[in-house]
C-alpha positions in Angstrom: 0.0 0.0 0.1 1.4 3.4 -0.9 2.4 5.6 1.7 1.0 9.0 2.3 3.8 10.8 1.0 4.1 8.6 -2.5 0.4 9.5 -2.6 0.9 13.1 -2.5 3.7 12.9 -4.6 1.8 11.3 -7.3 -1.1 13.6 -7.0 1.2 16.8 -7.4 2.9 15.0 -10.5 -0.5 14.7 -12.1 -1.4 18.3 -11.4 1.9 19.5 -12.7 1.6 17.5 -15.9 -1.8 19.0 -16.3 -0.6 22.6 -16.1 2.7 22.3 -17.6 4.8 22.1 -14.7 8.3 20.0 -15.2 8.4 17.0 -13.2 11.5 14.6 -13.4 12.7 15.8 -16.7 16.3 15.8 -17.1 18.3 18.9 -17.8 22.1 19.4 -18.7 24.3 19.5 -15.8 25.9 22.9 -15.1 28.0 24.5 -12.5 27.7 28.0 -11.5 31.0 29.8 -11.6 30.2 33.5 -11.0 27.1 35.7 -10.8 26.5 39.4 -11.8 23.3 40.3 -10.2 20.7 37.9 -11.5 22.8 36.7 -14.1 24.4 33.3 -13.7 27.6 32.4 -15.3 27.4 28.8 -15.9 29.8 26.1 -17.2 28.2 23.1 -19.3 30.1 20.0 -20.2 30.2 18.6 -23.4 27.1 17.0 -24.6 24.9 15.5 -27.3 21.8 16.9 -29.2 19.4 16.2 -31.9 19.2 19.3 -34.2 17.0 20.6 -37.2 17.7 23.7 -39.2 14.5 25.4 -40.2 13.6 28.6 -42.1 10.8 31.2 -41.2 9.8 33.6 -38.8 10.9 32.9 -35.2 7.8 31.6 -33.4 7.0 29.6 -36.5 10.5 28.2 -37.1 10.5 27.3 -33.5 7.4 25.0 -33.8 8.5 23.6 -37.1 11.8 22.7 -35.5 10.3 21.1 -32.4 8.0 18.9 -34.5 11.2 17.6 -36.4 13.3 16.9 -33.4 10.2 15.4 -31.5 9.7 13.1 -34.2 13.0 11.7 -33.9 12.7 11.1 -30.2 9.2 9.6 -30.4 10.5 6.8 -32.8 11.4 8.6 -36.1 14.5 6.7 -36.3 16.0 3.6 -37.6 15.3 1.6 -34.4 11.9 2.8 -33.9 12.8 3.5 -30.1 11.9 6.2 -28.3 14.3 8.7 -26.2 13.3 10.4 -23.0 12.8 14.2 -23.5 14.8 16.5 -21.7 14.9 20.2 -21.0 15.2 22.8 -22.3 14.6 23.4 -26.2 17.3 25.4 -27.7 16.7 27.7 -30.6 19.3 29.7 -32.4 19.9 31.8 -35.6 21.9 30.2 -38.3 23.9 33.0 -40.2 27.4 33.6 -41.7 28.8 34.0 -38.1 29.8 30.5 -36.6 27.7 29.6 -33.8 28.6 27.3 -30.9 26.2 24.3 -30.8 25.6 24.1 -27.1 22.4 24.7 -25.1 19.0 23.3 -23.9 15.6 23.9 -26.4 17.2 26.8 -28.0 16.8 29.5 -30.5 19.1 32.5 -32.2 17.7 34.9 -34.7 19.2 36.2 -37.7 16.2 37.9 -39.0 12.4 37.9 -39.3 12.7 35.1 -41.9 16.1 33.8 -41.4 17.3 30.1 -40.4 17.1 28.7 -37.0 18.8 26.0 -35.4 16.6 23.9 -33.0 18.1 21.5 -30.7 16.9 19.0 -28.1 19.5 17.6 -25.9 20.1 14.2 -25.5 19.8 12.3 -22.0 23.6 11.8 -20.5 23.3 8.1 -20.4 23.9 8.2 -24.2 27.1 8.3 -26.4 26.9 9.0 -29.9 27.3 5.4 -30.9 24.3 4.5 -28.6 21.8 6.8 -30.3 19.9 5.7 -33.5 20.0 7.3 -36.9 17.0 9.7 -37.4 14.6 8.9 -40.5 14.4 12.7 -41.3 17.2 13.8 -43.2 16.6 17.1 -41.9 17.6 15.8 -38.3 21.1 15.1 -37.4 22.9 14.1 -34.2 25.7 17.0 -33.2 28.3 16.9 -30.4 28.1 20.1 -28.2 31.1 21.3 -27.0 31.9 22.4 -23.5 31.5 26.0 -22.8 30.9 29.0 -20.3 27.4 30.5 -20.6 26.1 33.8 -19.2 22.3 33.1 -18.6 19.5 35.4 -17.7 16.1 33.8 -16.5 12.8 35.1 -16.9 9.1 34.0 -17.2 6.0 35.0 -19.0 6.1 35.7 -22.7 8.7 33.7 -24.7 7.7 35.6 -28.1 10.5 37.2 -30.3 10.1 40.7 -28.6 10.2 39.3 -25.1 13.5 37.2 -26.2 14.9 40.4 -28.0 14.2 42.6 -24.6 15.9 40.0 -22.2 18.9 39.5 -24.6 19.4 43.4 -24.4 19.3 42.9 -20.5 21.9 40.2 -20.7 24.3 42.2 -22.6 24.0 45.2 -20.8 24.5 43.5 -17.3 27.8 41.9 -19.0 29.1 44.9 -20.5 31.0 46.3 -17.2 31.8 42.8 -15.9 35.0 40.8 -16.4 33.1 38.5 -18.8 33.2 39.1 -22.8 30.6 37.8 -25.2 32.1 35.3 -27.6 29.1 33.8 -29.3 25.5 34.4 -30.6 22.6 34.7 -28.0 20.3 31.7 -27.6 16.9 31.3 -26.1 16.2 28.2 -24.0 12.7 27.0 -23.3 12.0 24.5 -20.6 8.3 24.1 -20.5 5.4 23.0 -23.0 3.5 25.7 -24.6 0.3 25.3 -22.4 2.2 26.3 -19.1 0.7 29.1 -17.5 2.8 32.1 -18.4 3.9 33.0 -14.7 5.0 29.3 -14.3 7.1 29.2 -17.4 11.2 28.8 -17.1 12.7 30.6 -20.1 16.4 31.7 -20.5 18.7 33.6 -22.8 22.1 32.7 -22.8 25.4 33.5 -24.7 28.7 32.0 -24.8 31.3 33.9 -22.7 35.1 34.0 -21.8 36.7 36.0 -19.1 38.5 39.3 -20.1 42.1 39.5 -19.9 
């Protein structure tokens, strides 16, 4: 017979799923190495991601890319096997500038109708040889290098204007610090779209290095 504690945990997990609250979802491990006000400097180790590059306006491209990589982890692969979802989803723009492939689901922008890289990070237990091959040629498995990231967390809207505003705040916080930006800003989204806005965990991040 289940204990009272087990029963309460089960009920809370069910309510969380109904309202879009994360429960037991794996996230990439990191270490906080510095803080600048509300901005965290985090070190992420190397990891693997399934990614798709899609074109179109920011929000529509996010949905399109999400469908592609979700198709892969839900069985659209050579083994027809499912892979546990992780958080966040990462989206970033694809332009002439080289972009470091590191993040949760993340997004970076090059313009209103540019190309976007959308990534799901793979569970830590997998090596590249352990993962099945995607059926969709538009999805590939990539190795994400270890990096330091400056990260600003926020809730509420995750539309293009909200992301741009928070990215500006992140850059402004870094300007007088000992950290310099070395990459393109990325948006990380941890929650499903039906999550109540005030409960959402969104983040903007950018790769950084210590200034000499």
